[in-house]
C-alpha positions in Angstrom: 10.4 -70.5 -37.8 11.8 -73.4 -40.6 13.1 -70.5 -43.0 14.5 -68.0 -40.5 16.8 -71.1 -39.6 17.5 -71.8 -43.7 18.4 -68.2 -44.4 20.5 -68.8 -41.5 22.2 -71.6 -42.6 22.8 -70.0 -46.3 24.3 -67.1 -44.5 26.4 -68.9 -42.5 27.8 -71.0 -45.9 27.7 -67.6 -47.6 29.8 -65.9 -44.4 32.2 -68.7 -44.7 33.1 -68.3 -48.7 33.3 -64.5 -48.7 35.8 -65.2 -45.6 37.9 -67.5 -47.6 37.5 -65.0 -50.5 39.3 -62.4 -48.1 36.0 -59.9 -47.7 36.4 -57.8 -45.0 34.2 -58.8 -41.9 32.5 -55.0 -42.2 31.5 -55.9 -45.6 30.3 -59.3 -44.9 28.1 -57.7 -41.9 26.6 -55.4 -44.9 25.8 -57.9 -47.5 24.5 -60.6 -45.6 22.6 -58.0 -42.9 24.3 -59.9 -39.7 25.8 -58.5 -36.7 29.5 -57.2 -37.2 30.4 -59.0 -34.1 29.4 -62.5 -36.2 31.0 -61.5 -38.9 34.5 -60.4 -36.9 34.5 -63.7 -34.9 34.0 -65.8 -38.2 36.6 -63.9 -39.8 39.4 -64.5 -36.6 38.0 -68.1 -36.2 38.6 -69.2 -40.1 41.8 -66.9 -40.3 43.2 -66.7 -37.2 43.3 -63.0 -37.4 41.5 -59.8 -37.2 39.8 -59.0 -40.1 41.4 -55.8 -42.2 39.6 -52.4 -40.9 39.2 -49.3 -42.4 36.7 -47.3 -45.3 35.5 -49.6 -47.6 36.8 -48.7 -51.3 34.1 -46.6 -52.9 36.2 -44.7 -56.1 34.7 -46.1 -59.2 37.9 -44.6 -61.4 39.7 -47.7 -60.3 38.1 -49.8 -62.3 38.7 -48.2 -65.3 42.6 -48.5 -65.4 44.1 -50.1 -69.0 44.0 -54.3 -66.8 41.7 -53.1 -64.5 38.8 -52.8 -66.7 39.1 -56.1 -68.4 38.8 -57.8 -65.1 36.3 -55.8 -63.9 34.1 -56.3 -67.1 34.7 -60.2 -66.7 33.5 -60.2 -63.1 30.2 -57.8 -64.1 29.9 -60.5 -66.9 29.8 -63.6 -65.1 27.3 -62.0 -61.7 24.9 -60.7 -64.4 24.8 -64.6 -65.6 24.7 -66.2 -61.9 21.8 -63.6 -61.3 19.6 -64.6 -64.6 20.2 -67.8 -64.1 19.3 -67.9 -60.2 16.6 -65.5 -60.8 15.0 -68.3 -63.2 14.9 -71.0 -60.8 13.6 -68.6 -57.3 10.6 -69.5 -56.7 9.2 -65.8 -56.3 12.3 -64.2 -58.4 10.4 -60.6 -58.0 9.9 -60.6 -54.5 12.7 -58.2 -52.3 13.8 -61.0 -50.1 14.4 -63.4 -52.7 16.2 -61.1 -55.0 18.6 -59.8 -52.1 19.7 -63.9 -51.6 20.3 -63.8 -55.4 22.7 -61.4 -55.3 24.4 -62.3 -52.7 24.8 -65.9 -54.1 25.5 -64.4 -57.5 28.1 -62.5 -55.9 29.8 -65.3 -54.8 29.3 -67.8 -57.8 30.6 -65.3 -60.2 33.8 -63.9 -57.7 34.6 -68.0 -58.0 34.1 -68.0 -61.9 36.2 -64.6 -62.2 38.9 -66.6 -59.7 38.9 -69.8 -61.8 39.4 -67.2 -65.4 42.0 -65.3 -64.4 44.1 -67.6 -62.5 47.2 -66.3 -60.6 46.4 -63.0 -62.8 43.4 -62.3 -61.0 43.3 -58.1 -59.6 40.2 -57.8 -58.8 39.4 -58.1 -54.7 35.9 -59.4 -53.4 35.5 -56.5 -51.6 36.3 -54.1 -55.0 33.8 -56.4 -56.7 31.0 -56.2 -54.1 31.7 -52.3 -54.4 30.9 -52.7 -58.2 28.1 -54.7 -57.9 26.5 -51.9 -55.9 27.3 -49.2 -58.2 25.8 -51.1 -60.6 22.5 -52.2 -59.2 22.0 -48.8 -57.4 22.8 -46.2 -60.1 19.3 -44.6 -61.7 18.7 -45.3 -64.8 20.5 -42.8 -67.1 22.1 -41.0 -64.5 25.4 -39.2 -66.2 27.8 -40.7 -63.1 26.8 -44.2 -63.9 28.7 -46.8 -65.1 27.6 -48.1 -68.4 28.4 -51.5 -70.4 29.3 -52.0 -74.2 30.7 -53.9 -76.5 34.2 -53.3 -77.9 33.5 -52.0 -81.7 36.3 -53.6 -83.0 36.3 -57.1 -81.1 33.3 -57.4 -79.7 34.4 -58.1 -76.2 32.0 -56.9 -73.6 33.6 -54.0 -71.3 32.3 -51.2 -69.1 32.8 -47.6 -69.8 33.0 -44.9 -67.4 31.1 -41.9 -66.8 33.6 -39.8 -68.3 34.2 -42.3 -71.6 30.2 -42.5 -72.4 30.0 -40.5 -75.1 33.5 -41.7 -76.6 34.1 -44.8 -78.9 33.6 -47.9 -77.4 37.1 -49.7 -77.3 38.7 -51.9 -74.8 42.1 -51.4 -73.8 43.5 -54.4 -76.2 42.4 -52.5 -79.3 43.2 -49.2 -77.7 46.9 -50.1 -78.1 47.4 -49.7 -74.6 47.6 -52.9 -73.7 49.7 -55.8 -74.9 48.2 -58.7 -76.4 50.0 -60.9 -74.4 49.0 -59.5 -71.3 45.2 -60.6 -72.0 43.4 -61.8 -69.2 44.2 -65.9 -69.0 42.6 -68.9 -67.5 44.3 -71.6 -65.6 44.6 -73.7 -68.9 46.5 -70.5 -70.6 43.9 -69.5 -73.2 42.0 -66.6 -73.1 38.5 -66.9 -70.9 35.2 -66.9 -72.8 32.6 -65.1 -70.6 29.7 -66.8 -72.5 31.0 -70.2 -71.1 27.9 -71.6 -69.0 31.1 -72.6 -66.5 29.3 -69.6 -64.3 26.1 -72.1 -63.6 28.4 -75.2 -61.9 28.8 -75.8 -58.5 31.9 -74.0 -56.7 34.9 -75.9 -56.3 33.9 -78.5 -53.5 37.0 -77.6 -51.3 39.3 -74.4 -51.1 42.1 -73.7 -48.8 43.5 -70.6 -47.2 46.5 -69.5 -47.8 48.1 -70.7 -44.5 46.6 -74.1 -45.1 44.4 -73.9 -42.3 42.5 -76.4 -43.9 39.8 -77.3 -46.2 36.4 -76.1 -46.3 33.1 -77.2 -48.2 31.6 -74.8 -50.3 27.7 -75.6 -51.7 26.6 -75.4 -55.2 25.5 -71.7 -55.3 24.1 -71.8 -58.9 23.9 -75.7 -60.0 20.2 -77.2 -59.2 
């Protein structure tokens, strides 16, 4: 009973965070395994308007436009780091129920880190971020249509590789010349973020505000001990 109460509390906290990020209610319901009516009600309570409806984004080609692949790669690198950190701290890291909790928390922590790094240039929505995670975690190993991970050969930047270009030389958009260097991701300090920094293991910001200033939401530390 106590375990169920703890899980319900965590799901509620995560649902609030996901609404703050702009995740639609239908995806919140799927991610947290809660009734759709509950996630829709929460979304309306917190934002003052109903959740967007429509088909869930699913096209993987979206992530491989020259600018977007940098954003998608940065987010997924943060997600991998958060997932590994949480698994190291879990009591039963191999149990299916624990892994689901880890993935939910890693998604929230990684997306927060991505927003911190990208600042006003952030392009990847939380819905698209979740879809990318699903694609990466559920693809069969070695599948021909799976998204691959690599490092840019000229500069060493971590990048995601589309299935269509998996057999080609791995080069990031900047080194390919399809992006001007000035259009690299910039963080809030104006510097290009370093995905190896340990910022992913710090707490989510103590409070955040909705765009309409409906008030601050206290966000729990999702990764930090």
